[in-house]
N, C-alpha and C positions, 0 to 999 in steps of 0.2 A: 755766793752771797745769799742770805735768807730773805724770803719775801713774806714774812709773817704779817698778816694784816692788822693784828691787835697785839699789844704787849702781853707777855705771858701772865702777868697778874690779872689783867682783865679777862683773859681766856679762862684762867683758873676759877675766877669768880663766877663767870658765866656757866662753866661746867657744873659747879656745885649748886648754883641756883637752879639749873635745869633738873638736877637730881633731887630737888626738894629740901635742900639744906638752907638754913638761915646763915648768911655769910656776913662777917664783920672783919674790919681791919684791926690788926694788933701789931703795931710796929712795922716790921718789914715782912710780916706774914699775914695770912688770913686765917680766921677761925671759922670752920664750917660746922654748924650744930644741927643735929636732928635727933629727936627723942633723947636717948641717954648718951649718944656718941658725940664727941668733940674731936674733930680732925684738924690738926695744925697743917695748913697748906703753905708750902714754900716753893717759890720759883727757883728752879735749879739752873742758874746761869753762872758761868765761870767755874773756877776750880775750888770753891770754898768747901770746907769740911762740913759734913752734915751736923745738925744740932745734936747735943748729947742727951736731951731729955724729951719726954712726951710719951703719951700712950699710943696714939694713932697719929701717923704723919703721912702726908702725901706730897710728893715732889712733882712739879709740873715743869716739863722741859720740851724744847723743840725735839721733834722726832729724831733728828740726826744726833742729838746729844744723849739719848736715853742710855745707850750702852756705857758711856763714861759715868753717868750718874749712878747706874746700877753697880758698877765696879767700886766707886767710892763708898757706897753704902755697904757693900759686902766686906770691903777692907775695914771699915769702921766698926762693923758688927754691933750696931746700936741695940739697946735693950727695949726698943719699942717696935710695934708693928708698923710696917711701911709699904707704900706702893709708889710706883712711878707712872705718870701719865705722859705719854708722848703726843704732842700736838703738831699736826702738819701745817703747811702754809695755807691751807683752805679752812683751818679751824677745826678740822675733824680730829678726833682724839681716840686713843686706845690705851688701856691699862696694859703696860708692857712688862712690868716686873713686880714681883712680890717676894717677900722673904720666904725661905723654906720654913715649914712648921718646926718649932723647937721641941 
């Protein structure tokens, strides 16, 4: 059983706030904006398929779910740049996957 102290969407908001992004809600995802870059931030809970569009996307998942999220993204092979952030039960995080350069 997981002992995450905050929901993933709150942790995602906090991570991008700390990185200097302006974060706003947009439906079920967050938009993190800084200078010219807009990153669509999605919590990766469950087995849902990744979104089909976007230029920059970041998926935030519990640390133990990162491998599954990465496999789903690799199978889907989306046309956007993506990253996966794994968050542990203490709220620490690590960028654990990035797409290979095309």
